[in-house]
N, C-alpha and C positions, 0 to 999 in steps of 0.2 A: 428508704432507697429502693425498696422492692415497687413502691408505688410509682417511683420516678422512672424505674427502668421499665415498667409497664407502661406507662404514658408514653415514652421516647419509642419503646418497640410499635406500639400501635400505631402512633403517628407515622412512622416509617412504613409500616406494612398497609395501611390503606393508601397513603401516598405513592407506594409501589404498585400497589393493586391500580390504583388510577391511572399511573402510568401504562401499566400494561393495557388496559381498556381503551384507552383514547390514542395510543400509537402502535399496537401490533397489528392494525389493519393495512399496514404497509407491506406486511407480508402474505396478504391473502391472495395476491396474484401468482406468487410463487408456489413451488412444490410442497406438499405437506411435510417433509422432511425439514425444510427450513423454518416452518412454524415449530416444529418440535425442538428444533436447536435453540431458536429464540426462547422457548420457553424453559429450556435447561438451564440456559444462561440466567433467567429470571429466578428460578427457583434456588441456583447455585448463590445469589446475591441475598436471597431472602434467608438461606441458611446461615450464610454470615452474619446478617443481622440479629438473627435469633442468639447468636453465640456472643456477638460484641455488644449489643443494647440489651438482650434479654437475658444473658448467662444461661442460655438454654444450648448444650452441647447435642450432638446427635451421635448415635452408635448403632451399627448394624451387626447382626449376628447370624449365623448360619448361611452366609451368603454362598457357600459352596452347594446349598440344597437348590439354588435358583439355576436352572440349565439355561442354555442358549437356545433361542427358538420359540415354538408355541407354548404358552404356559396360562393356565387359568390361576390367578392369584386370587384367593378367598381370604380377605383381610379384614380384621377387627378394625373399628372406626371410630375414633374418640375426638379428634380434633381436626381443624383445618389443615394441619401438618400433612395428614395422611392423602389429602387431595393433589399434593404437588411433589411430594418426595420421591415416587415412584420414578420422575423424570430423570432422577440423579442415578437410579440404580438399575433402569431397564433401556432396552433400544428402541423398543416402539411400545410404549405403554397406550394402553387403550381403557379409559376407564369407561364402566357403566354407571350412568347419572340419570337423575329425574328430569325428564321432559322440560319440566318448568324452566331449567337452567340454560337450555337452549334457546328460550324466549327472550332472554335478558339481551338487550342490545349491545352489540360488540362482543362480549363475553360469548354468547350463543353463536356469532358467526365464527370465532375462533374455535370453537368445541366442534362445530361441524367441518371445519377444514382439518381438524386433528382427526376426524372421523371417529370420536367417541361415540358410545353406543347410548342413546336416548331412550328411557322407557317412560311411557304413558302410565303411571300407576293406577289411572281410574279407568283403565280399559280392559282391565281382567284378563282372560285367556290369551286373547288376541295379542295383546301386549307382550305376553310371556314368551308366545310363539315367534314373534317378531325380533324380540330380543335374542332368544336362541340361535335363530337364524344368523342374525349380526354377530354374534359372539363366535360362532363356529367359522364364520367367513373370515373375520381377523385372525383365527386362530390357524387356518389352513393358509394364510398368508404369511405365518412364521411370526405373528405378533405375540405381545403379552396380554391379556385382557385382565383388567382389575374389576373385583366385584366385591362389594360390602355385603354379606349374606343377611345380615339383621336389617339392611335396608335403610339405615339412618345413623347418625352420631349418637354414641351412648356415653354417659357418665362412668367413670372408672368405677369397675365393681358392679356394673348393671349388665346383664345379659338378656337380650331380647329373642324372640323366636327366630329360628334361622329361615328364612323364605325358601320355597322349592325351586326358585329360578336357577340356582347354582347346581342343584342336583339335574334339573333338565339339562343344562350345558354338559354335565359332566357325562352323562349317559351318551352324548352325541362328540364328545371328544375326537379328534383326529387321533390317528394311531401314534403319532410322534409326539402326543402331548400329554401333559400331566397338570396336576391340581397342586399348587404349593400354599399350603395354609400360612395366614402370616399374624403374629400375635405383636403388641406393642404396648406402651404405657403413654402415649403423646397426652392423653387427658389430664395426667396428674400435674403436667406443666403447663399446658396452653389448652385449658379447658374449653368446653362448648359453652358459648355466651358468657365468659366470664372476663372481666377487665383484667384482674390480677393475675401476672404470669408467674411462673415460679421457676428460679433456677435450678438447673442441675442436668441430667443426661437423660434424654428420651432414646429409648431402646426400641428398635423394631427387629423382630426375629422371624427369618424364613425357616419355617418347620420342613421335617421330612416329607418330600412329595408323594402324592396319592396317585398311583396309576390306574388307568381305566381298568373297567371289567367287575366293579363291586355292583351289587344292587342299590337301589336307591337308599333304602332304610339303612343299609350299612354304612353306605358313605355319608350319608348325613350326620349318623352319630359319631363316626371316626372324625370327621371334618370338626364337629364341635367340640368334641372333647379335646383334641389336639390344640385348637385355638384357645379355647377358656381355659384349660390348664396351664397352658404356656403364659397366657396374658395374665392369670393370677401370679405368677410367679415374678413376672415384670412388674406388677403391682406391689407386691411385697417389697421389691427393691426400691421401688419409686417411695414407698411409705418410709423404708428405712432411710432414703437419702433426705428428704423433704419434711418428714414428719406429718405429712398431709394425708388424713386417712379418708377413705373414701365414704361417702354419706351412706351409700347403699352396698351391700356385701351380695354377692351371687348367690 
């Protein structure tokens, strides 16, 4: 049954993704807000398929910690799920993503239209400075910038080094902006490069915001502690629900 569910869900997911790639070009001549609405509808439909075909429900905790206006969202990253779910939770989501994604035909056009922030990870300090400038620009416009501090997807239970880019942005936050850490356990249900999905409830939790004013080292330590401690609790809940234990423990 689980194998069949996984097959049906992946068939739908890749078909739905293909539909996005070959059809959303019609929104390119319109304002960015039109593309955002289209992506929001696409994401809602995918969440419905997750529930109906894959048996994966979604739950959100701590939404009161997510203020309106400019927010730097520093999130754990375990699954493809993390790359679209923010469209359902925020008014103006702006993802920080690797430059290679913007070079994919169609997808790259849509990412540029949405004004997501591309980072050339091979360009060193220059890329970091450009990313900070773009992120601060989006925040000053009242948008929500989503960054994955570890820089890539990780398996449940794995913690990588938090990159300094998030601290560089933090040090230049507009006065009315905050950093909201995010913990999740999506990888326990829809894992990276895994065919088999696991029915259950994916939980994403917005944690207590971090206000501007801390020094770099204090901020990075606080951010990592909050995200990793909360993620560990969500992972424990996922293990209790699914019986699927992580291969690597923090």
